[in-house]
C-alpha positions as CSV (number, residue, x, y, z in Angstrom):
1,M,101.2,102.0,101.1
2,P,100.0,98.7,99.9
3,Y,100.3,97.0,102.7
4,E,97.9,97.4,106.2
5,L,100.5,96.9,109.3
6,P,100.6,98.3,112.7
7,P,103.0,100.5,113.4
8,I,105.1,97.9,115.8
9,M,104.7,94.1,115.0
10,T,105.1,91.0,117.6
11,T,107.0,88.0,116.1
12,E,103.6,86.5,115.1
13,E,102.5,89.4,112.8
14,V,105.5,89.1,111.2
15,A,105.4,85.5,110.3
16,H,101.7,85.9,109.7
17,F,103.1,88.6,106.9
18,F,105.6,86.3,105.6
19,R,103.7,83.4,106.0
20,T,106.0,81.2,107.9
21,C,106.2,80.0,111.4
22,T,107.9,82.1,114.2
23,E,111.0,80.5,115.1
24,T,112.1,81.3,110.9
25,I,111.3,85.3,112.4
26,H,113.6,84.6,115.2
27,R,116.3,83.1,113.0
28,M,116.2,85.9,110.3
29,E,116.5,88.2,113.9
30,R,119.7,86.0,115.4
31,A,121.2,86.4,111.4
32,G,121.3,90.1,111.0
33,E,118.6,89.9,108.5
34,I,116.2,91.8,110.8
35,Q,115.9,93.6,113.9
36,A,113.9,93.6,116.4
37,I,113.0,96.8,118.5
38,P,115.7,97.0,122.0
39,G,115.0,96.8,125.0
40,L,111.5,95.3,125.2
41,R,112.8,91.9,127.2
42,R,112.1,88.7,126.1
43,V,109.0,90.3,124.0
44,K,109.9,91.0,120.3
45,R,108.7,93.8,118.8
46,Y,109.4,94.6,115.2
47,R,109.1,98.0,113.2
48,R,106.6,98.6,110.1
49,E,109.2,99.8,108.5
50,A,112.2,97.0,109.3
51,I,109.7,94.6,107.7
52,L,108.2,96.2,104.8
53,A,112.0,97.3,103.7
54,L,113.0,93.2,104.0
55,F,109.8,92.4,101.8
56,D,110.9,94.9,99.4
57,D,114.5,93.5,99.4
58,E,113.6,89.9,98.5
59,D,111.1,91.7,95.7
60,K,114.4,92.4,93.9
């Protein structure tokens, strides 16, 4: 794997990976482009595989 990412990422970590702000990540989630792990209340967490899949989609 070319990216060294943790298996579970916070909103801040995802934003840093994409070089954007956390609000953009929240907007992407509301638009259905990225899915947070369900059941974690107000704290958003994202799976590494979902982030890398989204990143790979943008490369195409």
